[in-house]
N, C-alpha and C positions, 0 to 999 in steps of 0.2 A: 383551298389555297388562296382563292380570291378574298375570302374573309380574313385570312391571315395577313394579306397585303393591306386590306382596308384597316385592320386593327392597328398595324404599324403606322399608317398614315394619320389616323385619328390620334394615336399616342404622340406622334411628332407634333401635331397641331396643338395639343394640350401642354406639352412640355416645352415647346419652343426651342430656344437655344440652350436650355439647361443641360448640364452634363451629369445630372443626378436625378434619381427618382425622389421626389420630395417626401413620399410616405415612408421610404426605407433608407434613404441616403445611398442606395446602391448606384453604381455608375451606369450612365445611359449613353448609348450610341445608336443613332437612327439606322445607319447602314447595317450594323450587326443585327439590330432588331429585325430589320426587313429580311436580311439573308437567312435568319434562323426561323422566323415566323412562317414565311411562305412555304418552304419545303417541309417544315415540321407539321404545319396544318395539313398539307397535302398527304403526308404519310399517315397522320392520324385519321384523316378522312378515308383513306384506303383501308385501314385496319377496321374501322367502325363499319364501313360499307360491306367489307367481306364477312364480318361477323353477322351483320343484319341479313344478308342474302343467303349465305351458306348454312347458317345455323338457326338464328332466331325465327326466321319465317316458318321453319318446320317444327322446332321445339316448342314455341309459344303459340302455335296456331290455334290450339284448343282453349286457350285462356280468354277471359273477357278482356275488352279493350283496356280498361283502367289498370288491370293487373299487368298487362303487357307494357303499358306506358311506364308504370312504376319500376318494374324490373329492368327494362331497357335503360331508363334514365339513370338508375343507380349504377348500373354497370358502366355506361358510357361516361358518366360524371367521374367515376373512379379512374377510367382511362385518361380523361382530361387532366385529372389531378396528377397522375403519373407523368403525363406528357409535359405539363407546365413545370413540374419539379426538375425533370431531366433537361428541359429547355433552359431553365434558370441556371443549372450547373454549367452548361455549355456557353450560354450567353455571358455569364460573369467571368468564366475562364477566358473567353475571347477578349472581353473588354480589359481584363487585368493582365492578359498575356501570361496566364499561369495554368497549371494542371487543374482539371475539373475537381480533383480530390484535394487540392491545396486547402489548408485550414482557413485561409482568408476567403476563398470561394465558398466553402461550406458555411462560413459565418454569414455571408451575404445571402445565400440561399435560405438559411434559417430565418433571417430578417424578412425576406420576401414572403415566406410561408406564414409567418406570424402577423403580417400586416393585413389591414382591412382591404387594401388594394387587391391582394391575392384572392381573398374570399369573395370580393365583388366580381372578379373575373369568373370565379366558379359559379356564382349565382347566375351571371349573364350566360355562361355556357350551358348550364342546366335548363334555363328558360328556352334558349335556342333549340336545344335538343328536343324538349317536349313539343315545341311548335312543329319542328321538322317531323317528328314521329307521328304527330296527329295528322299532319298533311299527308304523310306516306300512307297511313291507315285509311284516310278518307279516299285517297287516290286508288288504293287497292279495292276499296268497297265499290267505287263507281267504275273502275277500269281506267287504265292510264289515258287512253285516247279520249274516252268519254269525259274524264275530268278536265283534260286540256280543252275540249270543246266547250264545256261549261265555263271555264275560266276565261277563254278568249271570246266567248259569246258568239261562236260560229253559227249556232242555230237559234239565236235569240229571236230572229225572225225566220219564218219558214223558208227553206231552200229546196229547190228541185235539183236532184242529182241522180246519177246512174250508179247503182250499187249491185254487188253480188251478194246473195244470201245462201248460206248452207244450213239446211235443217238436218241435224244429226240426231238419230234416235237409237236407243238401246233395243236390241232384239229380245223378245220374250220377257219383257220387264215384269209383266203381271205375274207370270208363273214363278219368276225368280223372287219376287217380293213375297209371294205366298210360301215359298220354300224357306227363305231366310228369316222371315218375320220382319216387322216394321223397323225395329232398332238396327238390326244387322244390315237390312237393305239400305237404310239411311247411310250407314258407314260405307257400304259399297258405292253408293252414289257419290259420296264425298271423295273417295279414292278414285272413282271413275272420272270425275271431272278434273281432279287435281292432276291426273296422269296425262291429260290433254294440254295442260297449261303451256309447257315448253314448245309444243308444236304450233300452238296458236301464236305465241309470242314470236317464234322464229319466222313465221310467215306474215307478221304484221296484221293479224286478224283482230277484230273487235268482238267481244262477246256481247251480243245484244240482249239475249234473255235466256234464263233457265226456265224451262217449262216441264216440271216433273223430271222425267228421264230424257227429255229432249233439250238439245242445246242449239241455239241459233247464233251462227257466226257470220259476220259481214265484213266486206272490203269495199272501198271505193273501186269502181269498175276497172280503171286503168291500173291500179295497184294489184287487183286480184287476178287480172289476166297476164300481167307481166311474169314471164318465166313460169307460166301455169301455176301461179302461187296458190290459188284456191284448191287445185288438185293436189299439189304438194302438201298442203295442210292435212288433207285426209290421209295421204300416204304416211306422213310423219306420225299422225295419231295412231294409225294402224301399227306402225313399227314400234311405237312406244308401248303398246299393249303386248306385242310379241316379246319385247325385251323384259317385261315385268310379268310374264305369264305365270312363272313359278310363285310369285308373291300373291297374285289373285287366287290361284288354285289352292295354295296353302291356307289362305285366310278365309276365303269364301266358298271354296270347292268348285269354282268355275272361273272361266275367262270371259269377261263380257264381250259380246259381239254387237256390232252396230251397223247401221245403214244410213245413207245420206242422199239427199236430193239437192241439187244446186241450180240456181237460175239467176239471171241478171235482168235488170230493167230500171225504169225510172221510178223514183220514190219522192215523196215530199217529206223532208226532215225538219223537225223543229222541237223546241222545248215545250213541255206541257205540264200543267199542274201548278198549284200554289203552295199547299202544305208540303207536298213532296214533288219536287221537280224531276222530270225525266225527259230524256231525248227519245223521241219515238219516230218510227218510219211508217209511212202509210202508202199503200199502193198495191196494185194487183200482183206485183212480183213476189210478195211474201206468200200470198195464198197459193200461187202457182208452184213455188218452191216446196211448200208443204205438201201439195198434192202429188208432185213428182216423187218426193220421198215416200209417200204412201204407196207408190207403185212398186217399191223395191221387193216386197214380199211376193207380189204377184209374178214378177219376172225373175225372182231368185237372184237379185243383184245387190251388191254392197253399195254401189255408187251409180246414180243416174244423173245425167247432166242434160239440161234443156238444149235443143239444137241451136237456138240463138247464141247461147254462151259457148257451146262447143265450136261454133264457127269462128269465134274470136280467139280461141286457144290454139296452141300448137301441140297437138297430141299425136303426131305421126308415129312416134316411137312407143306410144302407149297402146296396149291392146284395148280396142273398143269395138262396139257393135251397135249399129243403129237399130233400135227396136221398131222404129217407124213412127208414123203420125198417130198420136193417141188422143182420144177425147178425154179431157180432164173434167172432173166433176165441177159443175157450175160455170164452165166456159163454153162458149158457142164455137169458137174456132179451134181446130185441132192444132196440136203442137208436136213437133218432132222431139223425141227423147232418145238419148244415146247412153248405152251401158258402158261404163269405163272400168277397166280392171287395172288395179295398181298393186 
């Protein structure tokens, strides 16, 4: 919608007080152009956005980037073509105070479509779409928040901050891989991670790393403890697998089970690398979270939370049990660990 308004303003600046488009001799009126372009572009944006999110993200996910860009661009340019033609019918009808199907209106629309001005708009639109799609794919590759941090330079210089980390690991992954074989296990992993996406987005989590069958999710501490967000993320992931249990059992003969350890603490965050830049977190909190997750099998727990984090959360209504102070490998001081049931 914003670009629709901007286009009308630029068009007004170029045409000045002229009442006709010089390329086609079609009548021009700034107010009508503005009133049609802004809502029209808004509606077109909604349609393209809905197609992108609801269909193309799933249908074209397996294709290489260049194929996705070409297919999407062709389809979206076709939609823009239809949009401009329909808009031209209504714009000329409004300027002439006639029916959109009046022969004079149809004549002016034909002149518009046959003019270079129309095709220059099409080329401009196609270029914008390709840039936007490339931006979107890049953002998806890095993660939305990670991309924003790179763009804003938030961690261009190292920053100390308090963060929550969840180490989430698939149970019995080795035996599952042996049973399914490498190719089918890879497909399972892909579906396994995809099934967690909505839960992570809904709880404003950031995916830090995929490490084989292990996923590391992080939140800024204030965001992660608010409304028990980090716990709700695990709960939502668990619910997502229950909801799609039939799919996993039919396709792979099993429903993946997982366990997680969560801890909070201070980390140093910054950009690293030259050929390949990455935002990394360094600090004892990551090692501790990984070791807490490693205790899940020993205590037959799905979710273990460090006592320092547990004390920051409001888990009165959630079933929990303090396992006690445990000696974590590589750490001198003992740390309290709580088993949380969701």
